[in-house]
C-alpha positions as CSV (number, residue, x, y, z in Angstrom):
1,M,-75.8,-84.9,31.7
2,T,-78.6,-85.1,29.2
3,S,-78.1,-81.8,27.4
4,G,-75.3,-80.0,25.7
5,N,-72.6,-80.7,23.2
6,I,-71.6,-84.4,22.8
7,V,-67.9,-83.5,22.8
8,E,-68.3,-81.5,26.0
9,R,-70.2,-84.4,27.7
10,L,-67.5,-86.9,26.7
11,R,-64.8,-84.7,27.9
12,A,-66.5,-84.3,31.3
13,M,-67.0,-88.0,31.5
14,A,-63.3,-88.7,30.7
15,A,-62.2,-86.2,33.3
16,D,-64.2,-88.0,36.0
17,I,-64.7,-91.5,34.5
18,D,-64.9,-93.2,37.9
19,S,-68.2,-91.4,38.7
20,F,-70.1,-92.8,35.7
21,R,-71.5,-96.2,35.2
22,R,-70.1,-98.1,32.2
23,D,-73.5,-98.3,30.5
24,K,-73.9,-94.5,30.7
25,V,-70.4,-94.1,29.1
26,E,-71.3,-96.6,26.4
27,D,-74.6,-94.8,25.7
28,E,-72.7,-91.5,25.2
29,L,-70.1,-93.2,22.9
30,S,-72.9,-94.8,20.9
31,E,-74.6,-91.4,20.4
32,A,-71.3,-89.9,19.3
33,A,-70.8,-92.7,16.9
34,D,-74.3,-92.2,15.4
35,V,-73.5,-88.5,14.9
36,I,-70.2,-89.3,13.2
37,E,-71.9,-91.7,10.9
38,R,-74.6,-89.1,10.0
39,L,-71.8,-86.6,9.3
40,R,-69.9,-89.0,7.1
41,A,-73.1,-89.8,5.1
42,E,-73.7,-86.1,4.7
43,L,-70.1,-85.5,3.5
44,D,-70.5,-88.4,1.0
45,R,-73.8,-86.9,-0.2
46,M,-72.2,-83.4,-0.6
47,E,-69.2,-84.8,-2.4
48,S,-71.5,-86.6,-4.8
49,L,-73.4,-83.4,-5.5
50,L,-70.2,-81.5,-5.9
51,K,-69.0,-84.0,-8.5
52,Q,-72.2,-83.5,-10.5
53,V,-71.7,-79.7,-10.5
54,E,-67.9,-79.6,-11.1
55,P,-68.0,-80.5,-14.8
56,A,-70.6,-77.7,-15.5
57,S,-68.9,-75.1,-13.2
58,P,-65.2,-75.8,-12.7
59,G,-64.8,-72.6,-10.6
60,L,-67.0,-74.0,-7.8
61,S,-64.6,-76.6,-6.7
62,G,-62.5,-74.0,-4.8
63,Q,-59.5,-74.4,-7.1
64,N,-58.0,-71.3,-8.8
65,P,-58.0,-71.4,-12.5
66,A,-54.6,-71.3,-14.2
67,S,-53.7,-67.8,-15.4
């Protein structure tokens, strides 16, 4: 179970948890946590970039201007 989508691997493990060693499950959970942390950091970075752009270009925020 070394390749594929993390979510799919976790779902497969959850469906048949008794066939996996605890350390294997913990390794997969740790990998998923690492991915989540990287995504959060990227979201924070993108939010920071967006805040820098918003004052110069208010239309980029996705909000509709009042008409």
